[in-house]
C-alpha positions as CSV (number, residue, x, y, z in Angstrom):
1,M,-102.7,104.8,50.7
2,K,-102.0,101.5,47.8
3,K,-105.5,101.4,47.5
4,L,-106.8,104.9,47.6
5,L,-104.2,105.9,44.7
6,S,-105.1,102.4,42.9
7,I,-108.8,103.7,43.2
8,F,-107.7,107.7,42.0
9,I,-105.4,106.8,38.9
10,P,-107.9,105.1,37.1
11,L,-111.0,108.0,37.8
12,L,-107.8,110.5,36.3
13,I,-107.5,108.2,33.2
14,V,-111.1,108.6,32.1
15,G,-111.4,112.3,33.4
16,L,-108.5,113.0,30.9
17,I,-110.1,110.8,28.1
18,A,-113.7,112.8,28.8
19,M,-111.7,116.0,28.9
20,S,-109.8,115.1,25.6
21,S,-113.0,113.8,24.1
22,C,-114.9,117.7,24.9
23,T,-112.2,119.3,23.6
24,K,-112.5,117.7,20.1
25,K,-115.7,117.9,20.4
26,D,-116.2,121.6,21.2
27,E,-113.1,122.9,18.8
28,I,-113.5,125.7,17.6
29,K,-113.5,125.7,13.3
30,T,-112.8,128.4,10.7
31,A,-115.5,128.6,8.3
32,T,-114.8,130.5,5.4
33,V,-118.0,132.0,3.5
34,S,-117.8,133.7,0.2
35,I,-121.2,135.4,-1.2
36,N,-121.4,135.7,-5.1
37,L,-123.4,139.5,-5.3
38,P,-125.8,139.3,-8.7
39,D,-125.2,141.1,-12.5
40,G,-128.2,143.0,-13.2
41,G,-131.4,144.5,-11.4
42,A,-130.3,146.1,-8.6
43,R,-127.1,145.0,-8.1
44,A,-125.7,148.5,-8.5
45,L,-127.1,149.8,-5.7
46,I,-125.7,147.6,-3.1
47,A,-123.7,149.5,-0.6
48,S,-122.9,146.9,2.2
49,V,-123.2,142.7,2.7
50,T,-124.3,141.5,6.2
51,L,-124.1,137.6,7.0
52,R,-125.5,136.7,10.1
53,V,-125.0,132.7,11.5
54,T,-127.6,131.4,14.4
55,A,-127.8,127.6,15.9
56,P,-129.1,126.1,18.7
57,N,-126.2,127.0,22.0
58,Y,-124.4,129.2,19.5
59,G,-123.5,132.4,20.9
60,G,-124.0,134.2,17.1
61,F,-122.1,136.0,14.6
62,E,-123.4,138.8,12.7
63,Q,-121.0,141.3,10.5
64,T,-121.4,143.8,7.4
65,R,-118.9,144.7,4.7
66,S,-119.1,147.5,2.6
67,V,-119.1,146.9,-1.3
68,T,-118.2,148.8,-4.1
69,P,-120.0,148.5,-7.2
70,T,-117.2,146.4,-8.8
71,T,-117.1,144.0,-6.5
72,V,-117.7,140.5,-6.9
73,V,-117.4,138.2,-4.4
74,V,-117.2,138.9,-0.7
75,T,-115.5,136.9,1.8
76,F,-116.3,136.3,5.7
77,E,-114.1,134.3,8.1
78,V,-116.5,132.5,10.7
79,Q,-115.1,130.8,13.7
80,L,-117.9,127.7,14.9
81,T,-117.7,124.5,16.3
82,G,-118.1,121.0,14.4
83,D,-121.4,119.5,16.6
84,N,-123.7,121.7,15.0
85,T,-125.9,122.9,12.0
86,Y,-125.7,126.3,11.2
87,T,-127.9,128.4,9.7
88,F,-126.3,131.0,7.1
89,F,-128.2,134.2,6.7
90,V,-127.4,136.5,4.2
91,T,-128.1,140.3,3.4
92,A,-127.2,142.9,0.8
93,R,-128.8,146.5,1.6
94,D,-128.3,149.3,-0.4
95,S,-127.2,153.2,1.4
96,G,-130.6,153.4,3.2
97,G,-130.5,150.2,4.6
98,T,-133.2,148.5,2.6
99,I,-132.6,144.6,2.0
100,L,-131.7,144.3,-1.6
101,Y,-130.9,140.9,-1.6
102,W,-130.7,137.6,0.6
103,G,-129.4,134.1,0.8
104,R,-129.9,131.2,3.0
105,V,-127.9,127.8,3.8
106,E,-127.7,125.8,6.3
107,A,-124.4,123.4,6.3
108,D,-122.8,121.2,9.1
109,V,-119.5,123.1,9.8
110,N,-117.6,119.3,10.4
111,T,-118.6,118.9,6.5
112,A,-118.9,122.3,5.1
113,R,-115.6,124.6,5.8
114,S,-115.9,126.2,3.4
115,L,-119.2,127.6,1.7
116,E,-120.3,129.7,-1.2
117,I,-123.8,131.6,-1.6
118,N,-125.2,132.9,-4.4
119,I,-127.7,135.5,-3.5
120,E,-130.7,136.3,-5.1
121,P,-133.4,139.3,-4.6
122,A,-134.8,139.8,-1.6
123,A,-137.5,136.6,-1.0
124,Q,-137.2,135.2,-4.5
125,G,-137.1,131.8,-3.7
126,A,-138.0,131.4,-0.1
127,A,-140.7,128.8,-0.3
128,N,-141.8,125.5,-2.5
129,H,-146.0,125.4,-1.0
130,I,-148.5,127.3,-1.1
131,K,-150.9,127.7,2.3
132,I,-153.8,130.3,1.6
133,F,-156.5,130.7,4.0
134,R,-159.7,132.7,3.7
135,D,-163.0,132.6,4.9
136,Y,-164.6,134.0,1.6
137,L,-163.8,135.1,-2.3
138,P,-162.1,138.1,-2.2
139,W,-165.3,140.7,-4.3
140,E,-166.7,136.8,-5.2
141,S,-163.9,136.7,-7.5
142,T,-162.1,133.3,-7.9
143,A,-158.6,135.5,-9.3
144,M,-156.2,133.0,-6.9
145,D,-157.2,130.1,-7.7
146,S,-157.4,130.9,-11.8
147,M,-154.1,132.4,-11.8
148,L,-152.6,129.8,-9.6
149,A,-154.2,127.4,-12.5
150,S,-152.8,129.2,-15.0
151,Q,-149.2,129.2,-13.4
152,G,-149.3,125.5,-13.4
153,Y,-150.0,125.3,-9.9
154,T,-151.9,121.9,-8.1
155,V,-153.8,121.1,-5.3
156,G,-151.7,119.0,-3.1
157,T,-148.9,119.0,-0.4
158,G,-146.1,118.9,-2.4
159,E,-143.7,121.6,-4.2
160,N,-145.9,123.7,-6.3
161,Q,-148.7,122.7,-5.0
162,Y,-151.1,124.4,-3.1
163,E,-153.7,124.0,-0.1
164,I,-156.6,126.1,0.7
165,F,-157.4,126.6,4.8
166,G,-160.3,128.5,6.7
167,S,-159.5,130.9,9.6
168,S,-161.0,128.3,12.1
169,D,-157.6,126.8,11.2
170,F,-155.5,128.7,12.3
171,D,-154.6,127.5,15.6
172,T,-153.7,123.6,14.1
173,V,-152.1,123.7,10.7
174,T,-149.1,123.5,10.4
175,L,-146.0,126.2,9.7
176,R,-143.2,124.6,8.2
177,A,-140.6,127.7,7.9
178,G,-138.5,127.9,4.7
179,T,-141.1,125.8,2.8
180,D,-144.8,126.9,3.2
181,L,-145.6,130.6,1.5
182,V,-148.6,132.0,3.6
183,I,-151.1,133.7,1.5
184,I,-153.4,135.9,3.9
185,V,-156.2,136.6,1.5
186,N,-157.9,139.8,0.9
187,D,-161.1,140.9,1.7
188,Q,-162.1,138.5,4.4
189,D,-165.2,139.7,7.3
190,Q,-164.8,140.6,11.1
191,N,-164.3,136.9,12.2
192,F,-161.8,136.1,10.4
193,Y,-159.1,139.1,11.3
194,N,-160.4,138.2,14.9
195,R,-159.1,134.9,14.6
196,Y,-155.8,135.6,12.9
197,A,-155.3,138.6,15.5
198,Q,-155.5,135.2,18.7
199,N,-153.4,133.3,16.2
200,M,-151.0,136.5,15.9
201,Q,-147.6,135.3,18.0
202,K,-147.7,131.5,15.7
203,F,-147.7,133.8,12.5
204,N,-144.7,135.9,13.6
205,N,-142.9,133.2,14.9
206,F,-143.1,131.6,11.6
207,V,-141.6,134.2,9.8
208,Q,-139.2,134.5,12.5
209,R,-137.8,131.1,12.1
210,G,-137.8,132.0,8.3
211,G,-141.4,131.5,6.7
212,V,-142.6,133.8,4.6
213,I,-146.3,135.5,4.3
214,F,-148.0,137.5,1.4
215,W,-150.7,139.5,3.6
216,E,-153.3,140.6,1.2
217,A,-154.1,143.5,3.7
218,C,-157.1,144.8,1.4
219,D,-159.7,145.1,3.7
220,R,-163.6,146.4,4.3
221,G,-164.8,145.4,1.0
222,W,-167.6,143.8,0.1
223,N,-167.3,141.1,3.4
224,N,-166.8,144.1,6.1
225,G,-164.2,143.3,7.9
226,S,-161.5,145.5,9.6
227,I,-157.8,144.2,10.3
228,L,-157.7,147.4,12.6
229,D,-160.9,146.4,14.3
230,A,-159.3,143.5,14.9
231,G,-156.0,144.9,16.9
232,V,-154.0,142.9,13.9
233,T,-150.4,144.5,13.6
234,L,-148.1,142.9,11.4
235,P,-144.8,141.4,12.3
236,G,-142.5,144.1,13.3
237,G,-144.8,146.6,13.9
238,V,-146.2,147.4,10.8
239,T,-150.2,148.8,10.4
240,V,-152.5,149.4,8.4
241,D,-153.6,153.0,7.7
242,S,-156.6,153.9,9.3
243,T,-157.9,156.5,6.6
244,Y,-158.7,154.7,3.4
245,I,-157.3,157.2,-0.6
246,Y,-159.4,155.3,-3.1
247,D,-156.5,156.5,-6.3
248,N,-157.1,154.2,-9.1
249,Y,-153.5,154.7,-10.2
250,N,-150.2,153.3,-8.7
251,L,-146.3,154.6,-9.3
252,I,-143.4,151.9,-9.4
253,Y,-141.3,152.9,-6.8
254,N,-138.3,151.6,-8.7
255,S,-138.0,149.8,-11.7
256,N,-134.3,148.1,-11.1
257,Y,-136.4,146.1,-8.2
258,E,-136.7,142.4,-10.4
259,L,-140.5,141.8,-9.3
260,V,-141.6,144.6,-11.2
261,Q,-138.8,145.2,-14.0
262,G,-140.8,145.1,-17.0
263,L,-144.2,147.1,-15.6
264,P,-145.5,150.1,-17.0
265,D,-144.7,153.4,-14.9
266,T,-147.6,153.4,-14.1
267,L,-150.3,151.2,-13.2
268,Y,-153.9,151.4,-13.2
269,G,-156.6,149.5,-11.0
270,T,-160.5,150.1,-9.3
271,Y,-159.2,151.4,-5.7
272,A,-155.3,150.4,-6.6
273,S,-154.3,152.5,-3.5
274,H,-157.2,150.6,-1.1
275,E,-154.9,150.5,1.7
276,T,-151.3,151.8,2.4
277,F,-148.9,151.2,5.2
278,T,-147.2,152.8,8.4
279,N,-144.1,152.3,10.8
280,L,-142.2,149.9,7.8
281,P,-138.6,148.5,9.2
282,E,-135.9,150.4,7.4
283,N,-135.0,147.0,5.8
284,S,-138.7,147.2,3.7
285,Q,-138.6,147.3,-0.1
286,I,-141.3,149.7,-2.0
287,F,-142.3,148.8,-4.8
288,T,-145.7,150.6,-5.0
289,L,-147.0,154.1,-4.8
290,N,-150.1,155.8,-4.6
291,M,-150.2,158.6,-7.0
292,E,-151.6,160.9,-5.0
293,E,-149.9,161.2,-1.5
294,R,-146.7,158.9,-2.7
295,K,-147.8,156.4,0.2
296,P,-146.3,152.8,0.1
297,T,-149.1,150.4,-1.2
298,L,-146.2,147.4,-1.7
299,I,-143.8,146.3,0.0
300,L,-141.7,143.8,1.5
301,Y,-139.2,143.3,4.5
302,N,-137.3,140.8,6.5
303,Y,-138.6,140.2,9.9
304,G,-136.0,137.4,11.9
305,L,-135.3,134.8,9.5
306,G,-138.6,135.5,7.6
307,W,-140.1,138.0,4.7
308,L,-143.1,140.1,4.8
309,M,-144.6,140.7,1.5
310,V,-147.9,143.4,2.1
311,T,-150.3,144.7,-0.3
312,G,-152.6,147.1,-0.3
313,Q,-154.1,146.6,-3.8
314,P,-157.5,144.5,-4.6
315,L,-155.5,142.4,-6.8
316,E,-158.4,139.9,-7.1
317,Y,-160.3,142.5,-8.3
318,T,-158.1,143.7,-10.7
319,Y,-156.9,140.5,-11.7
320,D,-159.8,139.3,-13.1
321,R,-162.5,142.1,-13.9
322,L,-160.9,143.8,-17.0
323,P,-157.6,143.9,-19.3
324,E,-156.3,147.1,-18.8
325,Q,-156.0,147.2,-14.5
326,T,-153.0,146.3,-14.4
327,T,-152.4,146.4,-11.3
328,G,-153.7,143.0,-11.6
329,L,-150.6,142.1,-13.0
330,L,-148.6,142.1,-10.0
331,L,-151.2,139.1,-8.3
332,S,-149.0,136.3,-10.0
333,R,-146.0,138.4,-10.3
334,V,-145.7,138.6,-6.5
335,V,-146.4,134.4,-5.9
336,N,-143.9,133.3,-8.7
337,F,-141.2,135.5,-7.3
338,I,-141.7,134.0,-3.3
339,L,-141.5,130.5,-4.9
340,G,-138.7,131.1,-7.4
341,N,-140.4,130.4,-10.6
342,Q,-141.0,132.3,-14.0
343,G,-144.3,133.2,-15.0
344,G,-146.9,136.2,-15.0
345,N,-147.6,136.4,-18.5
346,E,-150.8,134.7,-18.4
347,T,-154.0,136.6,-20.8
348,F,-156.5,138.2,-18.4
349,T,-160.1,137.3,-19.1
350,S,-162.7,140.1,-19.1
351,H,-165.5,140.1,-17.4
352,T,-168.6,142.4,-17.5
353,S,-168.7,143.7,-13.8
354,H,-168.2,147.2,-12.8
355,S,-168.7,147.3,-9.6
356,S,-166.2,149.0,-6.8
357,P,-164.1,146.3,-4.4
358,R,-165.0,148.7,-2.0
359,T,-168.6,147.6,-1.4
360,S,-170.8,145.3,-3.5
361,A,-173.4,148.3,-2.7
362,E,-171.7,151.1,-4.5
């Protein structure tokens, strides 16, 4: 019996030490998260603020608080353990559920028991590097390249730099959530869209983890590719309409939205309403509508921890053909907006080409 006790007691001590260590490691801690609301813009439309907290091996936290026009700070108390790096994801919505502002912070609760998050217009500053995917220049236009150069972006792998890939790179290129802005360029051929369809889940997962895609969905142009024929649906189930409305005018949906502030209420551009979209999530922000049917032509929505900016406008075509084609102003605005940079005031170059973006034969 003495021998048994002599074995049992050390084991008991070791067990108690282990339990004590576990208890300390798994100690519940309270993190205070303060959300600072913005001034101006669409601030007056904010009706609620939601905080979502995620981490590996963590059950998750999500809570929504109502706000009034006079609210300045929204505070949440979150119960966490100290052995994780947590993602704090904030969205501010209007009364209809549209996400107007956002913020995202990663923090270790051991070193940050009190967090302060400043929210920005939805998707603004969501990336700092650009990855462009195209096999062909849309409508034989170098607008994307010349716009990026005019805004100070250079070729490279760092911040405020861009890389260009083809559809053959879809399955091999590394996509970095929280760093990369992926641009799927307008007017590609059928092979391009077919290859995207084969890699659709990869891009969906990228957005789910916190990535951002600027999906230029203006198809059936000079390169004859069809997104619908390829079976492509965008993350969250958004689809391209099966009918085309070649309206040359777009209306600004809400001039309070920061992306379109300062633009004329009506934008002009050849076939500016080339594509519209259906099955929009409730949280979608609509920037422009076609004039005839009031269908959305430029939208932004949240998916997981990331964002989709989707256009049905031939932005490259309208950017470099004629100065009066004001729809082209959106090309630089969108890119600068997502990268959190100022810009979009470059001078347009007038060209003599007046053919249609629908087909080179028209």
